[in-house]
Structure formats: structure tokens, C-alpha cells
C-alpha positions in Angstrom: 0.0 0.0 0.0 1.4 3.4 -1.0 2.0 6.3 1.4 -0.7 8.3 -0.4 -3.2 5.4 0.0 -2.4 5.0 3.7 -2.7 8.7 4.4 -6.1 8.8 2.6 -7.4 5.9 4.6 -6.1 7.3 7.9 -7.6 10.7 7.1 -10.9 9.0 6.2 -11.0 7.0 9.4 -10.4 10.1 11.5 -13.0 12.0 9.6 -15.6 9.2 10.2 -14.7 9.1 13.9 -15.3 12.8 14.1 -18.7 12.5 12.4 -19.8 9.7 14.6 -18.9 11.7 17.7 -20.9 14.7 16.2 -24.0 12.5 15.9 -23.8 11.4 19.5 -22.1 8.0 19.2 -18.9 6.8 20.9 -16.7 5.1 18.3 -13.6 3.2 19.1 -10.8 3.2 16.4 -9.1 -0.1 16.0 -5.3 0.0 15.6 -3.5 -2.4 13.2 -1.7 -2.3 9.9 -4.0 -4.7 8.0 -7.5 -4.7 9.5 -11.0 -5.6 8.4 -12.8 -3.6 11.1 -11.7 0.0 11.5 -14.2 1.3 14.0 -16.3 -0.3 16.7 -19.5 1.1 18.1 -20.7 -0.3 21.4 -24.4 0.2 22.1 -26.4 -0.9 25.1 -26.8 -4.4 23.7 -24.9 -4.7 20.5 -21.5 -4.4 18.9 -21.5 -2.6 15.6 -18.5 -2.7 13.3 -17.5 -0.3 10.5 -15.1 -0.7 7.6 -13.9 2.7 6.3 -12.6 3.1 2.8 -11.0 6.3 1.5 -10.6 7.5 -2.0 -8.8 10.6 -3.3 -10.7 10.9 -6.5 -13.7 9.5 -8.4 -12.6 6.0 -9.4 -13.4 3.0 -7.2 -13.0 1.9 -3.6 -11.1 -1.3 -3.3 -12.8 -3.6 -0.7 -10.3 -6.4 -0.8 -9.5 -9.7 -2.5 -12.6 -11.5 -1.1 -16.2 -10.7 -1.8 -17.6 -8.8 1.1 -20.1 -10.5 3.3 -23.7 -9.3 3.2 -24.9 -11.3 6.1 -23.9 -9.3 9.1 -26.7 -6.8 9.9 -24.4 -5.0 12.4 -21.5 -4.3 10.0 -21.3 -1.1 7.9 -19.1 0.3 5.1 -18.4 4.0 5.1 -17.0 5.0 1.8 -15.3 8.4 1.8 -14.1 10.3 -1.3 -12.3 13.6 -1.4 -13.2 14.2 -5.1 -9.6 15.2 -5.9 -9.6 18.0 -3.2 -8.0 16.2 -0.3 -5.4 19.0 0.2 -8.2 21.6 0.6 -9.2 21.5 4.3 -12.3 23.7 3.6 -13.7 21.1 1.3 -15.8 18.4 3.0 -15.5 14.8 1.6 -18.5 13.0 0.3 -19.5 9.9 2.3 -21.7 6.9 1.6 -22.9 4.9 4.7 -23.9 1.4 3.5 -25.2 -1.4 5.7 -23.3 -4.6 4.7 -26.6 -6.2 3.5 -26.6 -3.5 0.7 -23.0 -3.8 -0.3 -23.5 -6.6 -2.8 -25.6 -4.5 -5.1 -22.7 -2.2 -5.8 -19.7 -4.6 -5.7 -17.8 -5.7 -8.8 -14.8 -7.9 -9.4 -11.7 -6.2 -10.8 -8.1 -7.2 -11.4 -7.1 -6.0 -7.9 -10.1 -7.5 -6.1 -13.7 -6.4 -5.3 -14.5 -2.7 -5.8 -17.4 -0.3 -5.7 -17.4 2.3 -8.5 -17.9 5.9 -7.4 -19.9 6.7 -10.5 -22.4 3.8 -10.0 -22.8 4.5 -6.3 -23.3 8.2 -7.0 -26.2 7.4 -9.4 -27.7 4.3 -7.9 -26.9 4.6 -4.2 -27.7 8.2 -3.6 -30.0 7.2 -0.7 -26.8 6.3 1.3 -25.0 9.6 0.4 -24.3 11.5 3.6 -27.1 9.6 5.5 -25.4 9.4 8.9 -28.9 8.7 10.4 -28.4 5.1 9.3 -26.1 4.9 12.3 -28.5 6.6 14.7 -28.1 5.0 18.1 -31.8 4.3 18.5 -31.9 2.5 15.1 -28.9 0.4 16.0 -30.3 -0.7 19.3 -33.7 -1.6 17.9 -32.3 -3.7 15.0 -32.3 -7.5 15.2 -29.0 -9.2 14.7 
């Protein structure tokens, strides 16, 4: 993984942590070099996991070599793109908050692994764009696992 990619992912993880705090949640950032779960949310009765993927531009988020699971109702993907303006601190990144059960609709196989194309998600997944309410603590505690 290149320095630029690592910095983008780290910036994205901290941005998501900030947003989760702002909506009243208490996220825990996991620390490791290669990890599947980036953030953990502990609710009254559940453990919610989040995988954050960062993107500088408008290409595709690489999810990994294996097809992502769509079975865990308490796992989310937060896809962050800086739309080629990562160096501009006044520009807010665009985020898509997807429950794992929805991820399969947007996942494609590529030479590098499984990806989600920004262009497709921007058109067909607009309901997930910036919808932080998906992670509302009341919704999380009332969902069945």
C-alpha cells in the first residue's frame, strides 16, 4: 500500500470518527496495519462494526480480494471520497454509509479485487450519500442481529 493510500485511509478513518462523535455515538478506532474492522460502536446491547474506505478521486473503492459478506446486519461500510480535493481543508469529503446487506448491489470484481465504483454509487446509491442517520443509536439498538 502506498504512502498516499495509507494517508487517505487514515484521514478517512479520523473524519468518520469525528462525524460519529458529532451525531452522538462513541466510536472506538481499532489500531492495526492490516485490518477488516476500522471502527467499533458499542451500544447498550450490540457491537456494531464499521469498515472505512478512503478515495482521493472519483474512481473505485477497493474492498479487498474476497467478496464482502452481506450477512452481518451490524456491519457497515463507510466510503469516503475527497473528489480530488484532499489537500483543501475547507472542502468536505463525500460519504456513503452502507449497511453490509446492501454492499453486494454495488460490488464488482476487478483485477485488484472487489470494488465499488464511485460513478455507480453516486447514481444508484444516492440514498446512502451522507445519511449518517443510518447509524443513529436508536436505530442500532432496535435492529435485530
